[in-house]
N, C-alpha and C positions, 0 to 999 in steps of 0.2 A: 504494500500500500504506500503510495506516495502522498506527501502532504507538503503544501507550499508554506514557506516561512519567509517573511520580509520584516526587517526591523532596523532600528537606527544603527545598531552596531552588531552585525551578525557574528563578528569575530569573538565578541565577549558574551554571546548568548548563554553558552553552557560552560561552566567551570568544573563541574563535578562529574566524574565518570563512575558509573555504577557497574561493577564487574559482574560477569556471569558467575553463577555459583559453581565452584569447583570443589571436587573431592580430592584431597591431596593424600597420597599414600607413598610412604617411603619403602624402598626395597630393603632386603636384609643384609646388603653388603656392608662391610665394616667401614667406619670413617677413619680408621687408624692411619691408613696410607693415602688419605684423600688428597686430591690435588688442589682443593678449594673450589673446584668446578662441579656442578651438578648437571646431570642429564634429566630433562623433563620430557615425558612422553604424553602426548594427547592425540586424539584422532586428527591426522593430517599434519602434525607438527612434531619435530624432534628438536628440542632446544638445549643448547649447551651454554651455561652461564656461570660466572663467578659473582654475580650480583646478588643482593639480598633476595630471599625467596619471595617476599611479598611483591617486589617489583617485577619479578619474572611472571608471577601469577597474573599481575595486572596486564602485562604485555599479552600473554596468551589469551586471557579472557576477552580483551579488546579485539584481538584477531578473530576469535570465533564469531563475534557479532559483526565485525567489519566485513569478514569474508562473505557472509550471507547477503548483506546489504549491497556490497560492491558488485557481487556477481549478478544480483538482480538489476542493478543500475546499468551494468555493462552488457546485459543480455547474454550472460554466460550460463552454462549448465551448473546445477548444484554439484557439490563435491561428490565424487564417486569413490567406491571402495578400491578401485584400481589406481587411483591417483597417488603418485608418489608423495610421501610426506616431505614437507619443506624443512630443510635443516637451517636452524637459526643460531648464529653465534652472537651472544649478547655480552659484550665486554664491559667490565668494570674498570679494568686497568688501562690507563691511557698509554703507558709505555708498551704494553702488549699489543694494543690495537694499532698503534703507530707502525708496527712491523708489517701490517697488512694493507695499510692505506697508501694510495698512490701519492697523495699530497696532504699537507697539513689541514687543508680546508675540508677534506673528506670526512663526512659524518657516518657514512654507511654505504653499502653497495650490494647489488644482486648479481650473481653469476651462476652458471651451472658447471660444475666440475665433472666433466665427462658424462653429462646428462643429469646429474643430481642437482636439483634446485637448491641454492644456498643463499641466505640473506645474512649479512654481517652488519651489526650495529655497534657503533662505538660509544664511549662514555661522554655524554653531554648532559645538559639539564633534562629533567624528566619529561617535560612537555615536548621538547625538541626531539628526544629519543623516539617518542611515539610517532611524530611526524616523519622522521627518517625511516622508521620501520614500515609504516604504512605506504610511504612513497615507493620503497623497494618492493613491497608486497604487491602493489598494483602492477609493477613490471612483470612480476611472476604471473598474476592473473591474466594480464593482457597476452603474455606469451602462451598461455594455455589455449587461447582461441585459435585452434588449428585451421579455421576457415578463412582467417584474415591475417594479413601482415600489416601492422600499423606503421605509418610514417613516423619518423623520430619526433617531430614536434607534437604529434597527437599522443604518442606514447608518453613522452615527458610531461606534456600538458595535463593529461588525465591523471597521471601520477601525482602531480602537484595539486590538482583540483580535489582529488579524493583523499589525499594524505592528511588534510586538516580536519577530517571527520571527528565529530564528537558523539559519544555514546551515552545515552541516558535511558536506562531500563531497556525497553524493547524498541527504542527509536535510535536511529543513526542519522545525524544531520550532516549534509555535505554542503560545501560552498564557501567555507571560511577562507579569508585571504591568508596565505602563508606569511608569517612575520618576516621571513628572509626576503620576500619579494615585495613587501609593502612599499619600501622606499622607492623602488623603480617605478611602481605604479603611480605613486604620488608625484614623482618627477615627470611622469608621462613620456618616458624615453623608450617606449616599446619599439620593437623592430617591425619593419614592414612585413606583411604577410608573405610577400615574394621571397624575402630572406628566409622565412620559416620553411617554405616549400622546397627550397634548395637544400638537399640532404648533405650538408657539410658536417664533418665531425666537429663536435663541441669540445670534447676533451682536449686539453692542452692550450685552449684559447685564453686570452687575457681575462682575468676575473671579472672585469666590468662587462665584457661581452657575455660571459656566462650568466651573470646576474640578469642582464637584459633579456637574454634568450629564454631563461626559465620563467621570468615574469611575463614575457610576451606569450609564451606557450600556455601559461596558466590563463591569461586573459582570453586568448583565442578559444581555448577549449571550454572555459566557463561560459563564454558568450554562446558558443554553438550548442552546449548541453543544457544550460539553464536560462539563457537569455529570454526564451519565450515566456518564462514566468514573470518577466518584467515588461511584457508588451512588445518585445522584439519579435521578428519573424521566427517561426519554428523551423530550425535547421536540422532537426534530428533525422529526418528522412534523407536530407541532403548529405549528412555525414555518412550514412549507410551507403548511399549511392556513390559517394566519393571513394570510399574504401573498396567497394566492389569494382569500380573502374580501375583503381590502382592494382588490385589483385588479378585483373585480367590484362595487365600489361600496359595500361594507358600512362601517358606522361603526367606528372603531377599537375602541371599548369593546365593541360587539356582537361584532365579529370576535374579540376577545381571549377573551370569555366562551365563545363557541362552540368556538374552536380549542383552548384550554387547559383548558376545563372547570372553571375556578375563577375567583374574583373577583380583582381587583387587590390587595385587602388580603391574601388568602391568599398571593399571589405575593410580596408584601412580606415576609411572614414567612419564606418559603423563601429569599429573597435574604439576609436578615439572618443566617439560620443558615449559609448557604453562605459568607458573608463571614467568619464566625468560624473557619473551618477553618484549621489551621496550614499545611496544604499544599493546593494546588489542582492539578487535573489539567492536563496538557498533551498535545498530540497531535503526533506526528512523521509526516511524509509523505515517502515515498520517491519521488524523481524522478531521471531519468537525468542523468548529467553531460552538459553541452553544450559543444560547441566552436563558437564564434561568431567570425566575422571582423569585427573592429572597425576601421573605416576612419576616419582622422583627417585633417582639413584645417584649416590655419591660415586664419582669417578676416581679411580686410582690415578696416581701420578703417571704411570706408563700409559694408561688408557687415554688420558687427556693429552699427553704428549703426542700420541698417535693422531688424535683428532686435530690438534693444532698443526701438526706436521702435514696432515692431509690438506688442510686449508692452504698452507704455504705452497705445497706441491701443486695444488690446483691453480695457483697464481704464478706457477713456474719459478718460484723462488726456492731453488733446490738447496742453496746454502742454508737458509733458515730452516727448511724442512729437516735437513740432516742435523743441524745444531740442536733442534728440539728433541730429537730421538737419542742423541749421543749419551746422555746420562743413564739410559735404561737398556742399553744394548745387551747387557749380560743378564737381564732379569726377565725378559719376555721374548719368546720366539717370534711373535707377530711384529714386535718392534724391530727385531733384527731383519725380518723379511721385508718390512716396509722400508727400512734403511737400504736394503739391497735394491728394491724397486726404484727408489729415488736416485740411488747411485747409477742405475742403468740409464735413466733419463739425463743424468749429468755426465754420461759417457765415462764412468769410472767403474770398471769391472771389479767385483769383489774377489777375494781369494778363492781358489778352487776348493780348498778344504772346507771353507765356510759354505760354499754353494752345495757341495756334496752332502754336508750335514743337514742343511735345510731341505734338500731333495729327499733324503731319507725320512725326515719328519713328514713331508708332504704325502708320503705313501700311506700314512695312517688314516683311518676313517675320520670323518667330520673335520677335515682340514681344508675345506673349500677356500677359506680366506687366505690360507698360506699358499695354496697352489695358484690362486689368482694373483697374489703379490709377486710370486716367482715368475709367472707369465708376464707381468708388467715389467719385471727386471729385464727379461730377454727382449721384449718388444722395445723397451727403451734403448737398449744397446743396438737393436736393429735400426731404429729411427735415427739415432745419432751417428750411425756408421754404415749407411746403406751401400756405400761403395767399398767397404772393407771386405776382405776375403771371408770373414766370419759371419757376414750378414745373413746368408742363407741358413746357417746353422741356428742363429738366434731366432729367426722367425719360425723355423721348424720346431724349436724347443718351446717357443711361446704357444704354438698351436697344440703341441703334445700336452702341455700343462693345462691349457684352458679346456681341452677335450677330456681331461681326466674325470670331469663331472659332467654328465649329460645335461643338455639344455633343460632347465626347469624354471619357468616363469615365476612360480610361487616362491622359490627360495633364492634365485640368483639375484645378486645386487645389480643396480643400474650400472655401476662402474664395471663390473665383470661382464655384463651383457654388452656394454659399449665396446670393451676391449675385444670381446669375441667377434663382433662384427668387423672391427678394424683388421683383425688378423685374417679373417676369411677374405676380406676385400684385398688385402695385400697379395694373398695367394690366388686372387681371381677365382675363388671358389664361390661363384654366384649361386649355385644350387644350394649350398649349405647356408649362405648368409640371408636368404630371403626370409625365413621364419624368424630368426633373432632380430633382424632389422625391423620387421613388422611389429614385433613385441616391443622393441625399443621405442619406436615412434608412438605406439599406442600408450605406453606407460608415461612417457615424458614428451607430449606433443609440443610443449613450449620450449624444449631444450634447443639452445643455439647450436651446440656441438652436434647433437643428433640430427638437426635439420641440415647443417652443412655436410655432414657425412652422408646422409641420405641423398642429398642433391648430387654429390660426386659419384655415388654408386649408380644412381639412375642414369646419369650421363654416360658412365662406362657401359651400362647395359643398353644404352640407346633407346630408353623409354621416353618418348617425347612429352607425354602428358605429365608424368611425375617429375621429369627434369624441369619443365616450366614451372610446375607447382612449387617444388622445393627451392629452386633457385630464385623464384619470385619472392619467397619469404626471406631468403638470404639477402637479396638486394634491398629489401625494405628495412632490414634490421642491422645491417653491417655498418660499422664506423670506419671501415677500411676501404680506401679507394681501389686497392688491388682486388679485394673480394667483390666490390661492386662491378669492376670491369670483368672479372671472371664470370659473375652471374649474367651480365649482359651478353657476353660472348656465348655462354652455354645456352641461354634462351634463344638467341639467334640461330645457333646450331640446331637446336631442337625443332625450331620452326621449319627447318629445311628437310627434316626427316619425313619420310612418307610412311 
């Protein structure tokens, strides 16, 4: 149910957040060797945090309400049982978080590590942490929409619009102005719509440009989504038409002209007028109160070292990944195997005696994680030394290890499934990779890595429809000029196939 709200100061309408009722249960693991980090499990979420328990519960409770409301607003399906849980790293330590942030101004980020959706939130003030978390979570929700690939301005704009949501009981209110963008809107230095439509990378630009970009994307998305509530033209159908045209290969400017029936200059005028309003509309969404069982488990120091190491590994920071594992190498076989895997991607083979000992352990039952990590080790050495004489042996060993456990969607991790597909692709075993690729795409439809991998596989298999589909999503989401060029060339090639 949608309810209109307009008031003198929408930003200050709601100050109190009523959490969803949670049942908190602690596992039986000992706290004696605890790392200071706790693992929290709830349907759809796996949270790792060293912050106080009540703050974590507030985060997860807000997510449960926000998830339902945002999906309804974005026109997405409800959460399914097959949907991969989102991994959330919620830092309390500024020094620890700074190891993962690209720049000092970074408050949080979303990425998928070989298909696994991950949100990382750093330590800031409580209200801003919620805004950062919800901003990154919207990116995750948008990525789940397998039917559409959103342009960058809309992706970032809707993340900004929805991230300031306030929850009160069974109502979620959207439309508040982000405090970080308010100064740009007051100064009315928004970018022209034409600049937003040009898909230029934002990362690495001057901070002033970044501030203007996000404020402009917020205003444009707010106007298109909520402007009709303030008497502006209803552009909701035009948005859908615009996205449909983009996903069928139309140029951004052509799609804009057809869908909105006006030039970008005309839209600039509309936005400037909209920004001058003393009040802007908001929208409240009614969602049912939820009761969720939240299970907590203290993580041992080696367990958390592996988690944080995996996060660094996913960011290709192999030095940090190895550094985090170093203190526990002699205490945990999985720590040692993960060290080996990271070493492989760093092009540093481990000693033969250590590899032999780990291979013996891998023969034992219930050692799927160990065999997966050893397969990663060999695949890493293959990737970093494709021209070396040993490359063929390493990819062969990677295949042998990953095949030690038959494909099982119910038990195989996303990272293992992703690695399996990559290995089969390298060996051009298209017959074997079709089933795991299909499972990968179904389980993580929003994964950037899975989308790019599927696009390259479909191109190699010369499947025109799926090549256009997956590379269309790559083109819409990439921040790389090289990948945008690769996508355009692949789509052009697919159009020539009969």
